[in-house]
C-alpha positions in Angstrom: 16.0 9.0 11.9 16.9 9.9 8.4 15.1 8.5 5.3 17.8 5.9 4.6 17.4 4.4 8.1 13.6 4.4 7.8 13.9 2.7 4.4 16.2 0.1 5.8 14.1 -0.6 8.9 10.8 -0.9 6.9 11.9 -2.4 3.6 10.4 0.5 1.8 12.5 2.4 -0.7 13.4 6.0 -0.1 11.4 6.9 -3.2 8.3 5.1 -1.7 8.7 7.0 1.6 8.8 10.3 -0.3 5.7 9.2 -2.2 3.9 8.4 1.0 4.9 11.8 2.4 3.6 13.5 -0.8 0.3 11.7 -0.4 0.0 13.0 3.2 0.4 9.6 4.9 3.8 10.3 6.4 5.4 13.4 7.9 8.9 14.5 8.5 10.8 17.5 9.7 13.9 18.9 8.2 17.3 18.9 9.8 19.6 21.9 9.6 21.2 20.4 6.6 17.8 19.9 4.8 17.6 16.1 5.3 14.3 14.6 6.1 14.1 13.4 9.8 11.4 11.0 10.9 10.1 10.1 14.3 10.4 6.6 15.6 6.6 6.1 15.2 7.1 6.4 11.4 8.3 2.7 11.4 4.9 1.5 12.5 3.1 3.9 10.2 5.1 2.7 7.2 4.6 -0.9 8.1 0.8 -0.3 8.2 0.9 1.5 4.9 2.7 -1.4 3.3 0.4 -3.9 4.9 -2.6 -2.2 3.3 -0.9 -1.8 0.0 0.2 -5.5 0.0 -3.5 -6.4 0.7 -4.4 -4.8 -2.7 -5.4 -1.4 -1.7 -4.2 1.7 -3.6 -2.4 4.6 -2.0 -5.6 6.6 -2.4 -7.5 3.9 -0.5 -4.9 4.0 2.2 -5.6 7.7 2.9 -9.0 6.7 4.3 -7.1 4.9 7.1 -4.8 7.8 7.9 -6.1 8.2 11.5 -5.3 4.6 12.5 -2.0 4.1 10.8 0.0 4.5 14.0 -1.6 1.7 15.9 -1.9 -2.1 15.6 -3.8 -2.0 12.3 -3.7 -5.7 11.6 -5.6 -6.6 14.8 -7.9 -3.6 15.1 -11.6 -4.1 14.3 -12.3 -2.7 10.8 -14.5 0.4 10.3 -17.5 0.4 8.0 -15.5 2.7 5.7 -12.6 0.4 5.7 -14.8 -2.6 4.9 -16.4 -0.7 2.1 -13.0 0.1 0.6 -11.8 -3.5 1.0 -15.0 -4.8 -0.7 -14.6 -2.4 -3.6 -11.0 -3.3 -4.1 -11.8 -7.0 -3.9 -14.4 -6.5 -6.6 -11.8 -4.8 -8.8 -9.3 -7.6 -8.3 -12.0 -10.3 -9.0 -12.8 -8.5 -12.3 -9.2 -8.4 -13.3 -8.7 -12.0 -12.4 -11.8 -13.0 -14.5 -10.5 -10.9 -17.5 -7.1 -12.5 -17.3 -8.5 -16.0 -17.0 -10.7 -15.4 -20.0 -7.7 -14.1 -22.0 -5.7 -17.1 -20.9 -8.5 -19.5 -22.0 -8.7 -17.8 -25.4 -5.0 -18.1 -25.9 -4.9 -21.7 -24.8 -7.8 -22.5 -27.2 -6.1 -20.8 -30.1 -2.9 -22.7 -29.4 -4.7 -26.0 -29.1 -6.4 -25.4 -32.4 -3.0 -24.9 -34.1 -1.3 -28.0 -32.8 
């Protein structure tokens, strides 16, 4: 299938698909006209990439899961490496949330003092 169809079937933009390919997470061949052509299995692979990205992982984090992106990632038992990456990403998200909450509290206090 061509990139447009893969984008339509997965909800990923063509730009994102090219980015995944550049990161080594997705492979295509080239048709005689130079268009990218993807195997049917790319649909599952892209869904799994998006699942991990939606969970808060970075594209670099996702590369650690390269070997298992073609299977049922959501129900597979996690590896130690995967758990380590998830814990690290959770710590980063918790720190960002704490920083944003502190900034919000400072702003709210400043506004309360002015009214």
